[in-house]
py3Dmol code that shows the C-alpha trace and the ligand (Angstrom):
import py3Dmol

protein = """\
ATOM      1  CA  UNK A   1      37.135   8.626  60.681  1.00  0.00           C
ATOM      2  CA  UNK A   2      39.386  11.365  59.401  1.00  0.00           C
ATOM      3  CA  UNK A   3      41.406  13.529  61.747  1.00  0.00           C
ATOM      4  CA  UNK A   4      42.463  17.067  60.847  1.00  0.00           C
ATOM      5  CA  UNK A   5      44.930  19.205  62.760  1.00  0.00           C
ATOM      6  CA  UNK A   6      45.300  21.864  60.046  1.00  0.00           C
ATOM      7  CA  UNK A   7      42.567  24.515  59.774  1.00  0.00           C
ATOM      8  CA  UNK A   8      42.913  24.985  55.977  1.00  0.00           C
ATOM      9  CA  UNK A   9      42.756  21.245  55.383  1.00  0.00           C
ATOM     10  CA  UNK A  10      39.690  20.879  57.523  1.00  0.00           C
ATOM     11  CA  UNK A  11      37.990  23.840  55.743  1.00  0.00           C
ATOM     12  CA  UNK A  12      38.779  22.286  52.360  1.00  0.00           C
ATOM     13  CA  UNK A  13      37.376  18.961  53.461  1.00  0.00           C
ATOM     14  CA  UNK A  14      34.061  20.333  54.756  1.00  0.00           C
ATOM     15  CA  UNK A  15      33.625  22.617  51.717  1.00  0.00           C
ATOM     16  CA  UNK A  16      33.900  19.614  49.372  1.00  0.00           C
ATOM     17  CA  UNK A  17      31.217  17.661  51.221  1.00  0.00           C
ATOM     18  CA  UNK A  18      27.850  17.253  49.466  1.00  0.00           C
ATOM     19  CA  UNK A  19      24.685  17.301  51.624  1.00  0.00           C
ATOM     20  CA  UNK A  20      24.118  18.599  55.109  1.00  0.00           C
ATOM     21  CA  UNK A  21      26.825  18.859  57.753  1.00  0.00           C
ATOM     22  CA  UNK A  22      26.069  18.451  61.488  1.00  0.00           C
ATOM     23  CA  UNK A  23      28.782  20.012  63.619  1.00  0.00           C
ATOM     24  CA  UNK A  24      29.474  19.444  67.359  1.00  0.00           C
ATOM     25  CA  UNK A  25      32.101  21.764  68.899  1.00  0.00           C
ATOM     26  CA  UNK A  26      33.629  20.424  72.151  1.00  0.00           C
ATOM     27  CA  UNK A  27      36.598  20.768  74.418  1.00  0.00           C
ATOM     28  CA  UNK A  28      37.022  17.004  74.551  1.00  0.00           C
ATOM     29  CA  UNK A  29      37.052  14.631  77.561  1.00  0.00           C
ATOM     30  CA  UNK A  30      33.835  13.419  75.945  1.00  0.00           C
ATOM     31  CA  UNK A  31      30.981  12.167  78.090  1.00  0.00           C
ATOM     32  CA  UNK A  32      27.397  11.050  77.533  1.00  0.00           C
ATOM     33  CA  UNK A  33      26.338  14.723  77.208  1.00  0.00           C
ATOM     34  CA  UNK A  34      28.680  15.207  74.247  1.00  0.00           C
ATOM     35  CA  UNK A  35      27.721  11.833  72.834  1.00  0.00           C
ATOM     36  CA  UNK A  36      23.996  12.761  72.798  1.00  0.00           C
ATOM     37  CA  UNK A  37      24.901  15.870  70.662  1.00  0.00           C
ATOM     38  CA  UNK A  38      26.972  13.712  68.365  1.00  0.00           C
ATOM     39  CA  UNK A  39      24.215  11.124  68.023  1.00  0.00           C
ATOM     40  CA  UNK A  40      21.732  13.808  67.069  1.00  0.00           C
ATOM     41  CA  UNK A  41      24.077  15.484  64.600  1.00  0.00           C
ATOM     42  CA  UNK A  42      24.709  12.083  63.008  1.00  0.00           C
ATOM     43  CA  UNK A  43      20.987  11.244  62.838  1.00  0.00           C
ATOM     44  CA  UNK A  44      19.908  14.546  61.377  1.00  0.00           C
ATOM     45  CA  UNK A  45      22.647  15.202  58.786  1.00  0.00           C
ATOM     46  CA  UNK A  46      24.455  13.560  55.853  1.00  0.00           C
ATOM     47  CA  UNK A  47      27.816  14.239  57.543  1.00  0.00           C
ATOM     48  CA  UNK A  48      28.850  14.567  61.156  1.00  0.00           C
ATOM     49  CA  UNK A  49      31.978  16.492  62.232  1.00  0.00           C
ATOM     50  CA  UNK A  50      33.270  17.139  65.715  1.00  0.00           C
ATOM     51  CA  UNK A  51      35.838  19.586  66.971  1.00  0.00           C
ATOM     52  CA  UNK A  52      37.986  18.947  70.039  1.00  0.00           C
ATOM     53  CA  UNK A  53      39.854  22.037  71.181  1.00  0.00           C
ATOM     54  CA  UNK A  54      40.572  23.362  74.617  1.00  0.00           C
ATOM     55  CA  UNK A  55      40.200  26.993  73.731  1.00  0.00           C
ATOM     56  CA  UNK A  56      42.652  29.090  75.708  1.00  0.00           C
ATOM     57  CA  UNK A  57      40.919  32.439  74.963  1.00  0.00           C
ATOM     58  CA  UNK A  58      37.844  31.496  76.997  1.00  0.00           C
ATOM     59  CA  UNK A  59      39.867  30.760  80.155  1.00  0.00           C
ATOM     60  CA  UNK A  60      40.736  33.655  82.408  1.00  0.00           C
ATOM     61  CA  UNK A  61      44.146  33.903  84.066  1.00  0.00           C
ATOM     62  CA  UNK A  62      44.134  31.631  87.120  1.00  0.00           C
ATOM     63  CA  UNK A  63      41.418  29.320  85.718  1.00  0.00           C
ATOM     64  CA  UNK A  64      41.839  25.601  84.996  1.00  0.00           C
ATOM     65  CA  UNK A  65      43.268  25.771  81.478  1.00  0.00           C
ATOM     66  CA  UNK A  66      46.401  23.832  82.344  1.00  0.00           C
ATOM     67  CA  UNK A  67      44.604  21.102  84.257  1.00  0.00           C
ATOM     68  CA  UNK A  68      41.552  20.846  82.018  1.00  0.00           C
ATOM     69  CA  UNK A  69      41.150  17.111  81.278  1.00  0.00           C
ATOM     70  CA  UNK A  70      42.552  15.986  77.931  1.00  0.00           C
ATOM     71  CA  UNK A  71      41.684  12.515  76.644  1.00  0.00           C
ATOM     72  CA  UNK A  72      42.461  12.603  72.936  1.00  0.00           C
ATOM     73  CA  UNK A  73      42.826   8.871  72.369  1.00  0.00           C
ATOM     74  CA  UNK A  74      39.678   7.950  74.263  1.00  0.00           C
ATOM     75  CA  UNK A  75      37.793  10.759  72.499  1.00  0.00           C
ATOM     76  CA  UNK A  76      38.871   9.456  69.061  1.00  0.00           C
ATOM     77  CA  UNK A  77      37.572   5.982  69.984  1.00  0.00           C
ATOM     78  CA  UNK A  78      34.215   7.465  71.150  1.00  0.00           C
ATOM     79  CA  UNK A  79      33.850   9.439  67.891  1.00  0.00           C
ATOM     80  CA  UNK A  80      34.733   6.397  65.814  1.00  0.00           C
ATOM     81  CA  UNK A  81      32.111   4.269  67.579  1.00  0.00           C
ATOM     82  CA  UNK A  82      29.571   7.042  67.171  1.00  0.00           C
ATOM     83  CA  UNK A  83      30.163   7.075  63.402  1.00  0.00           C
ATOM     84  CA  UNK A  84      31.679  10.569  63.259  1.00  0.00           C
ATOM     85  CA  UNK A  85      33.084  11.324  59.799  1.00  0.00           C
ATOM     86  CA  UNK A  86      35.796  13.745  60.836  1.00  0.00           C
ATOM     87  CA  UNK A  87      37.369  15.279  63.955  1.00  0.00           C
ATOM     88  CA  UNK A  88      39.068  18.683  63.866  1.00  0.00           C
ATOM     89  CA  UNK A  89      41.656  18.847  66.677  1.00  0.00           C
ATOM     90  CA  UNK A  90      43.854  21.830  65.963  1.00  0.00           C
ATOM     91  CA  UNK A  91      46.796  23.138  67.929  1.00  0.00           C
ATOM     92  CA  UNK A  92      46.465  26.685  69.342  1.00  0.00           C
ATOM     93  CA  UNK A  93      48.719  27.983  66.552  1.00  0.00           C
ATOM     94  CA  UNK A  94      46.621  26.298  63.866  1.00  0.00           C
ATOM     95  CA  UNK A  95      43.578  28.248  64.998  1.00  0.00           C
ATOM     96  CA  UNK A  96      44.986  31.586  66.277  1.00  0.00           C
ATOM     97  CA  UNK A  97      47.392  34.093  64.737  1.00  0.00           C
ATOM     98  CA  UNK A  98      49.046  37.203  66.063  1.00  0.00           C
ATOM     99  CA  UNK A  99      47.029  40.363  66.897  1.00  0.00           C
ATOM    100  CA  UNK A 100      43.737  39.143  65.465  1.00  0.00           C
ATOM    101  CA  UNK A 101      40.275  40.742  65.382  1.00  0.00           C
ATOM    102  CA  UNK A 102      37.991  39.260  68.049  1.00  0.00           C
ATOM    103  CA  UNK A 103      34.294  38.839  68.609  1.00  0.00           C
ATOM    104  CA  UNK A 104      33.191  40.769  71.665  1.00  0.00           C
ATOM    105  CA  UNK A 105      30.216  39.392  73.591  1.00  0.00           C
ATOM    106  CA  UNK A 106      27.152  41.670  73.969  1.00  0.00           C
ATOM    107  CA  UNK A 107      27.750  44.392  76.596  1.00  0.00           C
ATOM    108  CA  UNK A 108      24.884  43.311  78.818  1.00  0.00           C
ATOM    109  CA  UNK A 109      24.021  39.624  78.237  1.00  0.00           C
ATOM    110  CA  UNK A 110      27.686  38.713  77.725  1.00  0.00           C
ATOM    111  CA  UNK A 111      28.823  40.363  80.957  1.00  0.00           C
ATOM    112  CA  UNK A 112      26.206  39.226  83.516  1.00  0.00           C
ATOM    113  CA  UNK A 113      25.987  35.822  85.290  1.00  0.00           C
ATOM    114  CA  UNK A 114      28.973  33.787  84.087  1.00  0.00           C
ATOM    115  CA  UNK A 115      30.193  36.779  82.115  1.00  0.00           C
ATOM    116  CA  UNK A 116      30.334  38.820  85.306  1.00  0.00           C
ATOM    117  CA  UNK A 117      32.304  36.202  87.233  1.00  0.00           C
ATOM    118  CA  UNK A 118      34.428  35.397  84.167  1.00  0.00           C
ATOM    119  CA  UNK A 119      34.780  38.719  82.326  1.00  0.00           C
ATOM    120  CA  UNK A 120      35.905  38.100  78.766  1.00  0.00           C
ATOM    121  CA  UNK A 121      34.986  34.376  78.839  1.00  0.00           C
ATOM    122  CA  UNK A 122      32.249  34.781  76.277  1.00  0.00           C
ATOM    123  CA  UNK A 123      34.430  36.920  73.985  1.00  0.00           C
ATOM    124  CA  UNK A 124      36.688  33.862  73.793  1.00  0.00           C
ATOM    125  CA  UNK A 125      33.815  31.491  73.278  1.00  0.00           C
ATOM    126  CA  UNK A 126      32.240  33.552  70.473  1.00  0.00           C
ATOM    127  CA  UNK A 127      35.567  34.111  68.805  1.00  0.00           C
ATOM    128  CA  UNK A 128      36.416  30.430  68.648  1.00  0.00           C
ATOM    129  CA  UNK A 129      32.924  29.434  67.653  1.00  0.00           C
ATOM    130  CA  UNK A 130      33.005  31.944  64.795  1.00  0.00           C
ATOM    131  CA  UNK A 131      36.277  30.431  63.560  1.00  0.00           C
ATOM    132  CA  UNK A 132      34.865  26.933  63.917  1.00  0.00           C
ATOM    133  CA  UNK A 133      31.639  27.802  62.054  1.00  0.00           C
ATOM    134  CA  UNK A 134      33.679  29.230  59.167  1.00  0.00           C
ATOM    135  CA  UNK A 135      35.818  26.111  58.909  1.00  0.00           C
ATOM    136  CA  UNK A 136      33.105  23.516  59.513  1.00  0.00           C
ATOM    137  CA  UNK A 137      30.670  24.839  56.875  1.00  0.00           C
ATOM    138  CA  UNK A 138      28.046  23.450  59.171  1.00  0.00           C
ATOM    139  CA  UNK A 139      24.392  23.288  58.191  1.00  0.00           C
ATOM    140  CA  UNK A 140      23.372  22.517  61.782  1.00  0.00           C
ATOM    141  CA  UNK A 141      25.503  23.062  64.899  1.00  0.00           C
ATOM    142  CA  UNK A 142      24.572  21.254  68.117  1.00  0.00           C
ATOM    143  CA  UNK A 143      24.910  22.842  71.602  1.00  0.00           C
ATOM    144  CA  UNK A 144      23.884  21.643  75.049  1.00  0.00           C
ATOM    145  CA  UNK A 145      21.288  23.467  77.136  1.00  0.00           C
ATOM    146  CA  UNK A 146      23.642  22.785  80.050  1.00  0.00           C
ATOM    147  CA  UNK A 147      25.623  25.878  78.989  1.00  0.00           C
ATOM    148  CA  UNK A 148      22.548  28.077  78.635  1.00  0.00           C
ATOM    149  CA  UNK A 149      24.192  31.507  78.490  1.00  0.00           C
ATOM    150  CA  UNK A 150      26.771  30.260  76.010  1.00  0.00           C
ATOM    151  CA  UNK A 151      24.056  28.777  73.812  1.00  0.00           C
ATOM    152  CA  UNK A 152      21.904  31.936  73.878  1.00  0.00           C
ATOM    153  CA  UNK A 153      24.903  34.159  73.058  1.00  0.00           C
ATOM    154  CA  UNK A 154      25.913  31.925  70.152  1.00  0.00           C
ATOM    155  CA  UNK A 155      22.373  32.044  68.853  1.00  0.00           C
ATOM    156  CA  UNK A 156      22.493  35.867  69.131  1.00  0.00           C
ATOM    157  CA  UNK A 157      25.798  36.003  67.258  1.00  0.00           C
ATOM    158  CA  UNK A 158      24.339  33.830  64.498  1.00  0.00           C
ATOM    159  CA  UNK A 159      21.349  36.099  64.110  1.00  0.00           C
ATOM    160  CA  UNK A 160      23.370  39.358  64.458  1.00  0.00           C
ATOM    161  CA  UNK A 161      25.931  38.312  61.824  1.00  0.00           C
ATOM    162  CA  UNK A 162      23.453  36.480  59.573  1.00  0.00           C
ATOM    163  CA  UNK A 163      25.571  33.317  59.792  1.00  0.00           C
ATOM    164  CA  UNK A 164      24.293  30.533  57.579  1.00  0.00           C
ATOM    165  CA  UNK A 165      24.050  27.915  60.301  1.00  0.00           C
ATOM    166  CA  UNK A 166      21.146  26.541  62.288  1.00  0.00           C
ATOM    167  CA  UNK A 167      21.694  26.266  66.034  1.00  0.00           C
ATOM    168  CA  UNK A 168      20.162  23.134  67.545  1.00  0.00           C
ATOM    169  CA  UNK A 169      19.464  23.062  71.345  1.00  0.00           C
ATOM    170  CA  UNK A 170      20.021  19.679  72.980  1.00  0.00           C
ATOM    171  CA  UNK A 171      18.770  18.716  76.464  1.00  0.00           C
ATOM    172  CA  UNK A 172      21.156  18.365  79.394  1.00  0.00           C
ATOM    173  CA  UNK A 173      22.250  14.797  80.015  1.00  0.00           C
ATOM    174  CA  UNK A 174      22.417  13.921  83.743  1.00  0.00           C
ATOM    175  CA  UNK A 175      23.892  11.171  85.856  1.00  0.00           C
ATOM    176  CA  UNK A 176      21.211   8.865  87.354  1.00  0.00           C
ATOM    177  CA  UNK A 177      21.250  10.909  90.558  1.00  0.00           C
ATOM    178  CA  UNK A 178      20.582  14.183  88.720  1.00  0.00           C
ATOM    179  CA  UNK A 179      24.063  15.707  88.551  1.00  0.00           C
ATOM    180  CA  UNK A 180      24.502  17.386  85.138  1.00  0.00           C
ATOM    181  CA  UNK A 181      27.338  15.696  83.250  1.00  0.00           C
ATOM    182  CA  UNK A 182      30.414  17.877  82.867  1.00  0.00           C
ATOM    183  CA  UNK A 183      34.037  17.284  82.048  1.00  0.00           C
ATOM    184  CA  UNK A 184      34.772  19.192  85.245  1.00  0.00           C
ATOM    185  CA  UNK A 185      32.955  16.682  87.453  1.00  0.00           C
ATOM    186  CA  UNK A 186      36.175  14.666  87.687  1.00  0.00           C
ATOM    187  CA  UNK A 187      37.614  17.452  89.837  1.00  0.00           C
ATOM    188  CA  UNK A 188      35.107  16.569  92.574  1.00  0.00           C
ATOM    189  CA  UNK A 189      35.988  14.346  95.539  1.00  0.00           C
ATOM    190  CA  UNK A 190      33.363  11.836  96.634  1.00  0.00           C
ATOM    191  CA  UNK A 191      32.237  14.205  99.361  1.00  0.00           C
ATOM    192  CA  UNK A 192      32.100  17.194  97.028  1.00  0.00           C
ATOM    193  CA  UNK A 193      30.211  15.206  94.449  1.00  0.00           C
ATOM    194  CA  UNK A 194      27.457  14.322  96.908  1.00  0.00           C
ATOM    195  CA  UNK A 195      27.300  18.001  97.923  1.00  0.00           C
ATOM    196  CA  UNK A 196      26.898  18.931  94.207  1.00  0.00           C
ATOM    197  CA  UNK A 197      23.659  16.970  94.081  1.00  0.00           C
ATOM    198  CA  UNK A 198      21.977  19.931  95.793  1.00  0.00           C
ATOM    199  CA  UNK A 199      22.294  21.897  92.542  1.00  0.00           C
ATOM    200  CA  UNK A 200      20.006  19.697  90.437  1.00  0.00           C
ATOM    201  CA  UNK A 201      17.755  19.016  93.491  1.00  0.00           C
ATOM    202  CA  UNK A 202      17.174  22.747  93.904  1.00  0.00           C
ATOM    203  CA  UNK A 203      16.335  23.141  90.215  1.00  0.00           C
ATOM    204  CA  UNK A 204      13.982  20.153  90.232  1.00  0.00           C
ATOM    205  CA  UNK A 205      12.279  21.457  93.377  1.00  0.00           C
ATOM    206  CA  UNK A 206      11.692  24.795  91.652  1.00  0.00           C
ATOM    207  CA  UNK A 207      10.410  22.949  88.569  1.00  0.00           C
ATOM    208  CA  UNK A 208       7.985  20.921  90.752  1.00  0.00           C
ATOM    209  CA  UNK A 209       6.640  24.085  92.385  1.00  0.00           C
ATOM    210  CA  UNK A 210       6.223  25.734  89.018  1.00  0.00           C
ATOM    211  CA  UNK A 211       4.275  22.618  87.938  1.00  0.00           C
ATOM    212  CA  UNK A 212       1.981  23.239  90.918  1.00  0.00           C
ATOM    213  CA  UNK A 213       1.357  26.822  89.727  1.00  0.00           C
ATOM    214  CA  UNK A 214       3.933  28.825  91.710  1.00  0.00           C
ATOM    215  CA  UNK A 215       5.162  31.389  89.186  1.00  0.00           C
ATOM    216  CA  UNK A 216       6.552  34.065  91.534  1.00  0.00           C
ATOM    217  CA  UNK A 217      10.373  33.930  91.450  1.00  0.00           C
ATOM    218  CA  UNK A 218      10.795  35.105  95.075  1.00  0.00           C
ATOM    219  CA  UNK A 219       9.446  31.955  96.757  1.00  0.00           C
ATOM    220  CA  UNK A 220      11.148  29.836  94.136  1.00  0.00           C
ATOM    221  CA  UNK A 221      14.443  31.522  94.937  1.00  0.00           C
ATOM    222  CA  UNK A 222      13.857  30.998  98.680  1.00  0.00           C
ATOM    223  CA  UNK A 223      13.244  27.255  98.243  1.00  0.00           C
ATOM    224  CA  UNK A 224      16.302  26.863  96.042  1.00  0.00           C
ATOM    225  CA  UNK A 225      18.481  28.759  98.528  1.00  0.00           C
ATOM    226  CA  UNK A 226      17.300  26.572 101.379  1.00  0.00           C
ATOM    227  CA  UNK A 227      18.189  23.463  99.416  1.00  0.00           C
ATOM    228  CA  UNK A 228      21.622  24.976  98.649  1.00  0.00           C
ATOM    229  CA  UNK A 229      22.211  25.831 102.270  1.00  0.00           C
ATOM    230  CA  UNK A 230      25.925  25.432 103.109  1.00  0.00           C
ATOM    231  CA  UNK A 231      26.937  25.675  99.481  1.00  0.00           C
ATOM    232  CA  UNK A 232      28.830  28.687  98.106  1.00  0.00           C
ATOM    233  CA  UNK A 233      26.202  29.991  95.682  1.00  0.00           C
ATOM    234  CA  UNK A 234      27.535  32.443  93.053  1.00  0.00           C
ATOM    235  CA  UNK A 235      24.139  33.165  91.666  1.00  0.00           C
ATOM    236  CA  UNK A 236      20.568  31.962  91.223  1.00  0.00           C
ATOM    237  CA  UNK A 237      19.014  33.858  88.341  1.00  0.00           C
ATOM    238  CA  UNK A 238      15.517  33.936  86.819  1.00  0.00           C
ATOM    239  CA  UNK A 239      15.690  35.127  83.242  1.00  0.00           C
ATOM    240  CA  UNK A 240      13.897  35.170  79.893  1.00  0.00           C
ATOM    241  CA  UNK A 241      15.572  33.757  76.773  1.00  0.00           C
ATOM    242  CA  UNK A 242      17.309  37.100  76.203  1.00  0.00           C
ATOM    243  CA  UNK A 243      18.855  36.692  79.666  1.00  0.00           C
ATOM    244  CA  UNK A 244      16.762  39.610  81.027  1.00  0.00           C
ATOM    245  CA  UNK A 245      15.872  39.286  84.687  1.00  0.00           C
ATOM    246  CA  UNK A 246      12.246  38.309  85.350  1.00  0.00           C
ATOM    247  CA  UNK A 247      10.082  38.331  88.490  1.00  0.00           C
ATOM    248  CA  UNK A 248       7.489  35.907  87.187  1.00  0.00           C
ATOM    249  CA  UNK A 249       7.952  32.639  85.366  1.00  0.00           C
ATOM    250  CA  UNK A 250       6.411  32.341  81.961  1.00  0.00           C
ATOM    251  CA  UNK A 251       5.985  28.752  80.869  1.00  0.00           C
ATOM    252  CA  UNK A 252       7.865  28.178  77.604  1.00  0.00           C
ATOM    253  CA  UNK A 253      10.135  31.221  77.789  1.00  0.00           C
ATOM    254  CA  UNK A 254      11.880  31.297  81.184  1.00  0.00           C
ATOM    255  CA  UNK A 255      15.183  30.029  82.527  1.00  0.00           C
ATOM    256  CA  UNK A 256      16.515  29.333  85.989  1.00  0.00           C
ATOM    257  CA  UNK A 257      20.308  29.424  86.133  1.00  0.00           C
ATOM    258  CA  UNK A 258      22.555  28.422  89.001  1.00  0.00           C
ATOM    259  CA  UNK A 259      26.278  28.663  89.548  1.00  0.00           C
ATOM    260  CA  UNK A 260      28.020  27.369  92.691  1.00  0.00           C
ATOM    261  CA  UNK A 261      31.521  26.714  93.910  1.00  0.00           C
ATOM    262  CA  UNK A 262      32.264  23.439  95.576  1.00  0.00           C
ATOM    263  CA  UNK A 263      35.795  23.404  96.893  1.00  0.00           C
ATOM    264  CA  UNK A 264      37.815  24.833  93.994  1.00  0.00           C
ATOM    265  CA  UNK A 265      35.381  23.607  91.328  1.00  0.00           C
ATOM    266  CA  UNK A 266      32.831  25.897  89.731  1.00  0.00           C
ATOM    267  CA  UNK A 267      29.655  24.181  88.562  1.00  0.00           C
ATOM    268  CA  UNK A 268      26.694  25.502  86.587  1.00  0.00           C
ATOM    269  CA  UNK A 269      23.292  24.050  85.886  1.00  0.00           C
ATOM    270  CA  UNK A 270      19.911  25.349  84.749  1.00  0.00           C
ATOM    271  CA  UNK A 271      16.329  24.603  83.995  1.00  0.00           C
ATOM    272  CA  UNK A 272      14.568  25.655  80.808  1.00  0.00           C
ATOM    273  CA  UNK A 273      10.896  26.255  81.588  1.00  0.00           C
TER     274      UNK A 273
END
"""
ligand_1 = """\
23
AMP
P 32.366 21.448 76.407
O 33.208 20.319 75.929
O 32.136 21.440 77.882
O 32.783 22.761 75.826
O 30.911 21.149 75.831
C 30.730 20.962 74.416
C 29.221 20.944 74.131
O 28.625 19.892 74.867
C 28.500 22.217 74.586
O 27.518 22.555 73.632
C 27.910 21.855 75.868
O 26.753 22.583 76.207
C 27.533 20.381 75.634
N 27.412 19.664 76.891
C 28.252 19.627 77.940
N 27.705 18.880 78.972
C 26.529 18.507 78.523
C 25.460 17.721 79.103
N 25.574 17.208 80.352
N 24.357 17.441 78.426
C 24.230 18.000 77.137
N 25.169 18.716 76.544
C 26.300 18.985 77.204
"""
view = py3Dmol.view(width=600, height=400)
view.addModel(protein, "pdb")
view.setStyle({"model": 0}, {"cartoon": {"style": "trace"}})
view.addModel(ligand_1, "xyz")
view.setStyle({"model": 1}, {"stick": {}})
view.zoomTo()
view.show()
């Protein structure tokens, strides 16, 4: 396992690799969700590289940048056990310079849902992912469906800028009780965690109704809201894969996205239909 802190060194290393490169960008505090992406990147490529970088440009003022969990040593162990070839863990200065050009997220799909509540968040995500794609020389890059809007915007950037990388969607890994794994789950108290179970329950209930033939989003929304009663719901959204609002579910091309606040923790989850 090689560890790179310097961007140029990492870029030189990946450029010299022969064969396919599977790349998994993360913010660290690795859990089973990340590990599933790494396992897939490892299985499907000649080389597997992971980045661990808590990207400041995707946090808004007042968000949890300072307290975001950092577990570098444990993360290195996890990567080693998973057979990762190299980790890129740059400092902020190694990745960002002064007064740089930025990628701006699409006007519409980048500024609705999470982008509406966190304006500029996806500009930061796309900017760092562009830098990481250039440095990783990835053949395939692995992203979790858990962050649906992020994944769809990255896929859009790749197609808009003709980037030579294939985006691989990976299913959301959940705790046994349904809660989507997230580095932010550690912020939850016992009581908040059991409240948070309503999120996946509401999505699974909608999924079950869709399975029985209910394709109208109105009753699906009503059922989800009843299951999320007492929770601070930021949004429940029914969209197509371009993040355009829909009234009717189409099997194979629809998405249900949910964001809630539990205490001071913001949690997102979704269902790909
Ligand atoms: P993060 O470290 O939160 O920025 O996530 C890094 C990558 O792991 C992103 O592509 C996420 O979508 C993915 N990821 C995070 N949580 C999960 C999960 N529970 N299941 C699958 N992928 C996940």
